[in-house]
Phi, psi and omega in degrees: 000132176290163181296324181296315179293316179301321180300313184296331179274355177072030181279083182295326180299318179289320183289318177299320174297325178287321180296315181295334176277003176102012177298142180281120185287347177251018175305140182254133177259204177302141186053028177059031172291138172261171178297325184288321178297315177298317183297326183298332180294341181277335182082006183276111183294317178304322180285315176305318174300320183289324181289315174300326174297327183272359179107010180300138181270129183286335184260002180294134182248147174275189187287350176265005180083010180267130167263182174302322177297317181293325179294317179302310186292323178304318177276000179065034178266082189286330179297311175296325175300314177303314179298321183290322174300310175304331178274001177104013179297132177299142182244106176281173178298325182294315176295330178292324174301309185295332179277345175098018188269077179297327179297321177287328179295319178299317186286323192245344185304314175054218177298144178312124174286177177307143180310314179299331171292317181299315184296314179299323175292317175298316180292325178298320176294325176300311185299328182255006169075031182276090185298321174304314180296319179301315181297316179305318185285320179298321177296333181266015173070035169287123178299125193296334180259012183296135175205153180281160177298146183305327181294340176271353186228044177067024181077016182235031181306129178196164179294173180293331182300322171305312186293321178292325182293312187296330180271356172082027182267088185296324178299315183288320182298310180303315184297312187292323176298318181293339179266003174098017172312132185270115180293348184264358181286146183239161174282161187282341184281308188243346183079036181258149177283169171303321182300321184287322176301320174295323181291319181302328180261006179069027183274079187297317182294327180284329177295322178300317179298311182290318179301318181291336179277351177105018176306141181276103181281359176264351188297139177240143178281184184289352170263006177082018182253133178258183184295321176302320182295314182290329172297315187287324182293333178262015168092015179251067186294326182293320178292324171303317179290324172299314180298327179291324179293316179294320179293330176294338182251001182292320184294322179291319175300319184290327180289332187258351175295000000 
């Protein structure tokens, strides 16, 4: 296993052993990712602390513009994000939105920034389930389903509902649905609904909300995979079985609605 894979899995023992043997805490991997940026995906505060103690730069960015704080927020690891801020991580307006800082948005937003910046800030708040921030955007007429083309976001362009769903934010999912979020929209990469994203991450509570709102449990993406398939492929077999049972009754339910 590479050090970067170990960092993503929060394997502090392997990382600490490598650091003790002289590994560079600021070594750059693919796309200029650092160990600290990779470690932020795991949500491990202990691992982040070990890397910082070894001299890892907290403000280093990868080729996509993500630093460790951005990586933690993208994965909705809010405790780690707070820790990184306390340790001096720079906080951009997008990070502030993902952290739920409405006061800063009110103070600094000013004139409308470039559209791509607005989208990124909005989607960041979706990733962390910041309902207050999402309401702030909707009140300023942010289209609830606005999203950038996939080629601009690593090939995974999709609406905010997908981002709230995959990270398990039921309140944010419910809020976006109340604002008219379209359950039938798909991501640009695979053609999957938000329901499939939730299933792939084992987000049972979110799936209950989406199904209650009318999500199509029979939908298959362009690879022929449905929500049940994605749940099972990622190790959530009981959820896959639940979704298959729901799907088996879905056509009849549609005909009688």
